[in-house]
C-alpha positions in Angstrom: 13.6 -6.0 -27.0 16.2 -5.5 -24.3 14.7 -6.1 -20.9 15.7 -5.2 -17.4 14.4 -6.7 -14.1 14.1 -4.3 -11.1 15.6 -6.4 -8.4 13.3 -8.4 -6.2 10.2 -6.5 -7.4 10.2 -9.0 -10.3 9.1 -6.2 -12.6 10.7 -6.8 -16.0 10.4 -4.1 -18.6 11.8 -2.7 -21.8 15.1 -0.9 -21.1 13.6 2.5 -21.9 11.5 4.3 -19.2 9.4 7.4 -19.8 10.3 10.3 -17.5 7.1 12.4 -17.2 8.5 15.5 -15.5 8.8 17.4 -18.8 5.2 16.8 -19.9 4.2 19.5 -17.3 5.2 22.0 -20.0 2.9 20.8 -22.7 -0.9 20.6 -23.2 -2.9 17.6 -21.9 -3.8 16.6 -25.5 -0.1 16.6 -26.5 0.9 14.8 -23.4 -1.7 12.1 -23.9 -0.5 11.6 -27.5 3.1 11.2 -26.5 2.4 8.9 -23.6 0.2 6.6 -25.7 2.6 6.6 -28.6 5.4 5.6 -26.1 3.3 2.7 -24.8 2.3 1.6 -28.3 6.0 1.6 -29.3 7.2 -0.5 -26.4 7.6 1.7 -23.4 6.3 0.0 -20.3 7.6 2.0 -17.3 6.4 5.5 -16.6 7.8 7.7 -13.9 6.2 10.8 -12.4 5.7 12.5 -9.0 3.1 14.2 -6.9 5.3 17.3 -7.1 5.3 17.4 -10.9 2.2 19.7 -11.1 -0.2 18.1 -13.6 2.0 15.3 -14.7 0.0 12.6 -12.8 -3.2 14.0 -14.2 -1.9 13.6 -17.7 -0.8 10.1 -17.1 -4.3 9.3 -15.7 -5.9 10.7 -18.9 -3.6 8.6 -21.1 -3.7 5.3 -19.2 -7.1 4.9 -17.7 -9.0 1.7 -18.7 -7.4 -1.2 -20.5 -4.1 0.6 -21.1 -3.4 0.7 -17.4 -3.1 -3.1 -17.2 -0.2 -3.1 -19.6 2.2 -0.6 -17.9 4.0 0.1 -14.7 3.5 3.5 -13.0 6.0 4.9 -10.5 5.3 8.0 -8.6 6.7 9.8 -5.6 5.8 11.7 -2.4 7.9 14.6 -1.2 6.2 14.5 2.2 8.2 14.2 5.4 5.4 12.7 7.6 3.2 9.7 7.7 0.1 11.7 7.3 1.6 13.5 4.3 2.5 10.3 2.7 -1.0 9.0 3.0 -2.5 12.3 1.7 -0.1 12.3 -1.3 -0.8 8.7 -2.1 -4.6 9.1 -2.1 -4.2 12.2 -4.4 -1.8 10.3 -6.7 -4.3 7.5 -7.0 -7.1 9.9 -7.8 -5.0 11.8 -10.4 -3.7 8.7 -12.0 -7.1 7.1 -12.1 -5.9 3.8 -10.7 -6.3 1.7 -7.6 -2.6 1.0 -7.1 0.9 2.4 -7.6 3.4 -0.2 -9.0 6.4 1.6 -7.5 5.8 4.2 -4.8 8.9 6.2 -3.9 10.0 8.6 -1.1 11.2 11.6 -3.1 14.8 12.8 -2.3 14.5 12.5 1.4 17.5 13.9 3.4 17.4 10.7 5.4 16.5 7.1 4.9 13.0 6.5 6.4 12.9 3.3 8.6 10.3 1.3 10.5 9.3 2.9 13.7 10.7 6.3 12.8 9.3 9.4 14.4 8.3 10.7 10.9 6.0 7.7 10.4 6.7 7.6 6.6 7.8 4.0 6.3 5.1 2.6 8.5 2.4 4.5 6.6 3.7 3.2 3.3 3.7 -0.4 4.7 0.1 0.1 5.7 -0.8 1.2 2.2 1.2 -1.8 0.8 -0.9 -4.2 2.9 -4.0 -2.5 1.5 -2.8 -3.2 -2.0 -2.5 0.5 -2.9 1.3 0.3 -3.1 2.9 -2.8 -4.7 6.5 -2.0 -4.3 8.3 0.6 -2.2 11.3 2.6 -3.4 13.3 5.7 -2.7 14.9 8.4 -4.9 17.9 10.5 -3.9 20.7 12.7 -4.9 22.9 12.0 -1.8 25.3 9.0 -2.1 25.2 8.4 1.7 21.4 8.1 1.8 21.4 6.1 -1.4 23.9 3.6 0.0 22.0 3.3 3.2 18.8 2.6 1.4 20.4 0.0 -0.9 21.9 -1.9 2.0 18.9 -1.6 4.4 16.8 -4.3 2.9 13.8 -1.9 3.3 13.5 -0.7 -0.3 12.9 -2.6 -3.5 14.1 0.1 -5.8 16.5 3.0 -5.7 16.4 5.9 -8.2 19.6 7.9 -8.5 21.3 10.1 -11.1 23.4 7.9 -13.5 24.8 8.6 -16.9 28.1 8.2 -18.7 29.3 11.4 -17.0 29.0 9.6 -13.6 32.0 8.7 -11.6 33.2 5.5 -9.9 31.1 6.1 -6.8 27.9 6.0 -8.9 29.1 2.9 -10.7 29.8 1.3 -7.3 26.2 2.1 -6.3 24.8 0.3 -9.3 26.8 -2.8 -8.2 25.7 -2.4 -4.6 22.1 -2.5 -5.8 22.8 -5.6 -7.8 24.4 -7.3 -4.7 21.3 -6.4 -2.6 18.7 -7.3 -5.2 17.5 -3.7 -5.4 16.2 -2.4 -8.7 18.3 0.5 -9.9 16.5 3.2 -11.8 18.6 5.9 -13.5 17.4 9.4 -13.3 19.2 12.2 -15.2 20.3 9.6 -17.8 21.1 12.5 -20.1 22.9 14.4 -17.3 20.3 17.1 -17.2 20.6 17.8 -20.9 24.4 17.9 -21.2 24.3 14.6 -23.1 22.7 15.1 -26.5 23.4 11.8 -28.3 20.7 9.3 -27.5 22.5 6.4 -29.1 25.6 7.0 -27.0 23.5 7.3 -23.8 21.7 4.1 -24.6 24.9 2.2 -25.5 26.4 3.1 -22.1 23.3 2.0 -20.3 23.3 -1.4 -22.1 26.5 -2.2 -20.2 24.5 -2.4 -16.9 21.9 -5.1 -17.2 20.3 -4.2 -13.8 19.9 -0.5 -14.6 16.7 1.1 -16.0 17.3 4.5 -17.6 14.5 7.1 -17.5 14.5 9.5 -20.4 12.8 12.9 -19.8 10.6 13.4 -22.8 8.7 16.5 -23.9 8.7 16.4 -27.7 7.8 13.8 -30.2 11.2 14.1 -31.9 12.8 13.1 -28.5 10.5 10.2 -28.2 11.2 9.0 -31.7 15.0 8.9 -30.9 14.4 6.4 -28.2 11.8 4.4 -30.0 14.4 3.9 -32.8 16.7 2.3 -30.3 14.2 -0.3 -29.1 15.5 -3.6 -30.2 19.0 -2.3 -30.7 21.8 -4.2 -29.1 23.4 -0.9 -28.0 26.8 -1.7 -29.5 29.6 0.4 -28.1 31.0 1.5 -31.5 34.3 3.3 -32.0 32.2 6.5 -32.7 30.3 6.2 -29.5 33.3 5.3 -27.5 35.2 8.4 -28.8 32.2 10.6 -28.2 31.8 9.4 -24.6 35.5 10.0 -23.9 35.3 13.5 -25.4 32.2 14.4 -23.3 33.8 13.0 -20.2 36.9 15.0 -20.7 34.9 18.2 -21.2 32.0 17.7 -18.9 32.7 15.2 -16.1 33.6 16.2 -12.5 32.0 19.2 -10.9 29.1 19.7 -13.2 25.5 20.7 -12.3 23.1 17.7 -12.5 20.1 20.1 -12.8 18.3 18.7 -9.8 17.2 22.2 -8.7 17.6 21.7 -4.9 19.8 24.8 -4.8 16.8 26.9 -5.5 15.4 29.4 -4.8 18.1 32.0 -5.2 17.7 35.1 -3.0 18.3 37.4 -6.0 16.4 35.3 -8.5 19.2 33.6 -10.4 18.0 30.4 -12.2 21.0 28.6 -10.8 20.8 25.1 -12.3 19.9 26.4 -15.8 22.6 29.0 -15.8 25.3 26.7 -14.4 24.7 24.3 -17.2 24.6 27.0 -19.8 27.9 28.4 -18.5 29.5 25.0 -18.9 28.1 24.6 -22.4 29.3 28.1 -23.4 32.8 27.3 -22.2 32.7 24.1 -24.2 31.3 25.7 -27.4 30.5 29.5 -27.5 26.7 29.9 -28.1 26.5 33.7 -27.9 24.9 34.0 -31.4 22.1 31.6 -30.5 21.2 33.1 -27.1 17.8 34.6 -27.0 17.3 38.0 -25.3 15.5 36.2 -22.4 18.3 33.8 -21.9 20.9 36.6 -22.0 18.9 38.4 -19.4 18.8 35.3 -17.2 22.6 34.8 -17.6 23.3 38.5 -16.8 21.6 37.9 -13.4 24.7 35.9 -12.4 26.4 39.3 -11.8 24.0 39.8 -8.9 25.2 36.8 -7.0 25.7 37.6 -3.4 28.0 34.7 -2.7 25.8 34.1 0.3 26.4 30.3 0.3 22.7 29.4 0.3 22.8 27.4 -2.9 26.1 25.6 -2.1 24.7 24.6 1.3 21.7 22.9 -0.3 23.6 21.1 -3.1 23.6 17.4 -2.6 26.8 17.1 -4.6 28.7 19.6 -2.5 29.4 21.8 -5.5 30.8 25.3 -5.3 27.7 26.6 -7.1 28.8 30.2 -7.5 32.0 29.1 -9.1 30.0 27.0 -11.6 28.0 30.0 -12.7 31.1 32.0 -13.7 
């Protein structure tokens, strides 16, 4: 198996992590089945968040008892206060049926929490770490400036940031910055929010970065099976994969929607991130015949765009969101 060590945490795991955001959309029984199959097949790192509705509860159902000792669980708090961090942590422990979180993360904060900050977030997390409820502290983000600050601060043991073969040189520099500072680098959006559809190519790209742990968002058994089939693979960058990556980069790189959803909600109800990516895919390969009536209705909502600037002002990538919808 290919392993990756998350910086100074010392955590070494199989280079395939399970992203548990999508299991919100399936039943508890189906989620437990997928999670346990993933573990039985070699997955060791499972990522969730307090904000992912019942995702933590489903992980708790899957991994209570002896199974818990064989995996690492990462979860997140979206709170902006010390009191909120403590409340989220206690609820996460209860939902996950565990007495500790292996990697506890501040969830896409607009700033880098520091010791002595008025928000109290970092200090509260350190208290919980002394209590043994948190083993390692990390941060997730979509803003390069915050991510760089966190990586250089010496305060965080892991950084989670969007990274895939559609990423640019700034993101690649961030991976190396984490290496230089002994910070574990966890890749969210490793499939670029669904724009990347070839698991073998995504995996081969990630194998070029020995300090990066990709998280694959998994909802269906067929998706899980794709990544299980890659466990033990050397992730060779074949001519086919190299050509596919270059083709996708030519068609998809640059100003594309990562699907983070921070532009929402839209004043007129447009599903911005979903529609932006559909618009890109339709320009790449017309999908009119396969669009369902519901999807067509959602896409037609684009015509109601007010060009109010609300979504663009909230985009962490400074995208011209209304332009992407066209």
